[in-house]
C-alpha positions in Angstrom: 18.1 25.7 35.4 16.9 22.3 36.5 16.4 21.6 40.2 18.0 18.5 41.7 14.5 16.9 41.9 13.5 17.8 38.3 16.9 16.5 37.0 16.3 13.2 38.8 12.8 13.0 37.4 14.1 13.7 33.9 16.8 11.0 34.3 14.2 8.5 35.5 11.9 9.4 32.6 14.7 8.9 30.1 15.6 5.6 31.7 12.0 4.4 31.5 11.5 5.5 27.9 14.7 4.3 26.4 14.0 0.5 26.9 10.5 1.1 25.4 12.2 2.5 22.3 14.6 -0.4 22.1 11.8 -2.9 22.5 9.8 -1.3 19.8 12.8 -1.2 17.4 13.4 -4.9 18.2 9.8 -5.7 17.4 10.1 -3.9 14.1 13.3 -5.8 13.3 11.6 -9.1 14.1 8.6 -8.3 12.1 10.7 -7.3 9.1 12.9 -10.4 9.5 9.8 -12.7 9.4 8.3 -10.9 6.4 11.6 -11.1 4.5 12.0 -14.9 5.1 8.3 -15.4 4.3 8.6 -13.6 1.0 11.7 -15.5 0.1 10.0 -18.8 0.8 6.8 -17.8 -1.1 8.9 -16.9 -4.2 10.9 -20.1 -4.0 8.1 -22.6 -3.1 4.9 -20.8 -3.9 2.5 -19.1 -1.5 0.2 -22.1 -1.1 3.0 -24.6 -0.7 4.7 -22.7 2.2 3.7 -23.3 5.8 3.8 -21.0 8.8 6.0 -23.6 10.5 8.6 -23.3 7.7 8.5 -19.5 7.9 9.0 -19.7 11.7 11.9 -22.1 11.3 13.6 -19.9 8.7 13.2 -16.9 10.9 14.3 -18.8 14.0 11.2 -17.8 16.0 8.3 -19.7 17.4 5.3 -20.4 15.2 3.2 -18.4 17.6 5.5 -15.4 17.1 4.8 -15.4 13.4 1.0 -15.4 14.0 1.3 -12.8 16.7 2.9 -10.4 14.2 0.8 -11.5 11.2 -2.8 -12.5 11.8 -3.2 -14.0 8.3 -0.7 -15.8 6.0 -1.6 -13.3 3.3 -0.3 -10.5 5.5 3.2 -11.9 5.4 3.2 -11.4 1.6 1.3 -8.2 1.3 2.8 -6.3 4.3 2.1 -2.9 2.7 -1.6 -3.5 2.2 -2.8 -0.8 4.5 -0.7 1.8 2.7 -2.0 0.4 -0.7 -5.6 0.6 0.4 -5.4 4.1 2.0 -3.2 5.9 -0.6 -5.9 7.3 -3.0 -8.1 8.5 -0.1 -5.2 10.2 1.5 -4.3 11.9 -1.7 -7.8 13.3 -2.0 -7.9 14.4 1.6 -4.6 16.3 1.2 -5.2 17.8 -2.3 -4.0 21.3 -2.9 -6.2 24.4 -2.9 -8.1 24.6 -6.2 -7.1 21.1 -7.1 -9.8 18.5 -8.0 -9.8 14.9 -6.8 -8.8 13.7 -10.3 -6.0 16.2 -10.6 -4.6 15.3 -7.2 -4.8 11.6 -7.9 -3.2 12.1 -11.3 -0.3 14.1 -9.8 0.2 11.5 -7.1 0.2 8.6 -9.7 2.7 10.4 -11.9 5.0 10.8 -8.9 4.7 7.1 -8.0 5.6 6.1 -11.6 8.6 8.4 -11.6 9.7 6.9 -8.3 8.9 3.4 -9.5 7.1 2.9 -6.3 6.5 -0.8 -5.3 3.1 0.1 -3.9 2.1 1.4 -7.3 3.0 -2.0 -8.8 6.8 -1.8 -9.4 7.4 -4.8 -7.2 9.8 -6.7 -9.6 9.3 -9.9 -11.5 9.7 -12.4 -8.7 7.2 -10.7 -6.4 4.8 -10.1 -9.3 5.0 -13.8 -10.3 4.4 -14.9 -6.7 1.1 -12.9 -6.7 0.0 -14.0 -10.2 0.7 -17.7 -9.4 -1.2 -17.7 -6.2 -5.1 -17.8 -6.3 -5.1 -16.7 -2.6 -2.9 -13.7 -3.1 -4.7 -12.7 -6.4 -8.0 -12.8 -4.6 -6.5 -10.8 -1.7 -5.3 -8.2 -4.2 -8.7 -7.9 -5.7 -10.1 -7.4 -2.3 -7.6 -4.6 -1.6 -8.6 -2.8 -4.7 -12.2 -3.0 -3.5 -11.2 -1.7 -0.1 -9.2 1.2 -1.6 -12.3 2.2 -3.6 -14.5 2.2 -0.5 -12.0 4.3 1.4 -11.8 6.6 -1.6 -15.6 7.0 -1.6 -15.4 8.0 2.0 -12.8 10.6 1.3 -14.8 12.0 -1.6 -18.0 12.1 0.4 -16.3 14.1 3.1 -14.8 16.4 0.4 -18.2 17.3 -1.1 -20.4 17.0 2.0 -22.3 13.9 0.9 -22.9 10.4 2.2 -20.4 7.6 1.2 -23.3 5.7 -0.3 -24.4 8.6 -2.5 -24.6 7.4 -6.1 -22.5 10.2 -7.5 -19.8 9.6 -4.9 -19.7 5.9 -5.5 -19.7 6.4 -9.3 -16.8 8.8 -9.1 -14.9 6.5 -6.7 -15.6 3.6 -9.1 -14.2 5.5 -12.1 -11.1 6.7 -10.3 -10.6 3.3 -8.7 -10.9 1.6 -12.0 -8.1 3.7 -13.5 -5.8 2.8 -10.7 -6.8 -0.9 -10.9 -6.2 -1.0 -14.7 -2.8 0.8 -14.5 -1.7 -1.4 -11.6 -2.5 -4.5 -13.5 -0.8 -3.1 -16.6 2.4 -2.6 -14.6 2.2 -6.2 -13.4 1.6 -7.5 -16.9 4.6 -5.6 -18.3 6.8 -6.8 -15.4 5.9 -10.4 -16.1 6.5 -9.9 -19.8 10.1 -9.1 -19.0 10.2 -5.3 -19.3 12.6 -3.4 -17.0 11.2 -0.9 -14.5 12.5 2.0 -16.6 10.8 0.7 -19.7 7.6 0.2 -17.8 7.7 3.6 -16.3 8.0 5.2 -19.7 5.1 3.2 -21.1 2.8 3.7 -18.1 3.5 7.5 -18.0 2.0 7.7 -21.5 -0.8 5.3 -20.9 -1.7 6.9 -17.5 -2.0 10.3 -19.2 -4.4 8.9 -21.7 -6.4 7.1 -19.0 -6.8 10.1 -16.8 -7.6 12.3 -19.8 -10.6 10.0 -20.5 -12.0 10.9 -17.1 -11.5 14.7 -17.4 -14.9 15.4 -19.1 -16.8 13.5 -16.5 -15.1 14.2 -13.2 -12.4 16.9 -13.9 -14.1 19.5 -11.8 -15.3 17.1 -9.0 -14.3 17.7 -5.4 -12.2 20.8 -6.0 -10.5 21.9 -2.8 
């Protein structure tokens, strides 16, 4: 049973923590609101033609508020970039006992295709066109692919007890990263060609199986947990 003092302390603690939770929720709502308006304007006007001031006006916030939440204009369009970059490394780190890095990544990609995950490339025609039409966003996407390969190399190095710069580690990361890069672009190309997500998922499931099969002889038994 609580004493009178401990009950008072609990109430005080609850009272102090509740506003923090509300503030955090409000911040998340504001961030999402800004991101949504930015994406709409980028799609309507083009990324390069849209200004931070226009995004702030559409979101009904100050321009400084936008830059406080998003350090770069690209961050407004690619707001899942951290997840995108870290996903393959996370899959390797959490692979199942007896599972190789290739098998884990293959399983994860198959699940992403089945779920038509936007992070895997199923972002819809409007968003895909926005990226394709913007030199800035296209360059940013290439940089994110490079970043995910580096993070993957770090995860592989830890898995096999090597240095991230080890030539075998970097080569395996490059091969696995290339498959993800090619398949991501393939999803984008099919999207822009007018195919539905269901059609794309069926096509990519077959093509991904072939792509991963090509790597089996080289890295099928690499980094087995």
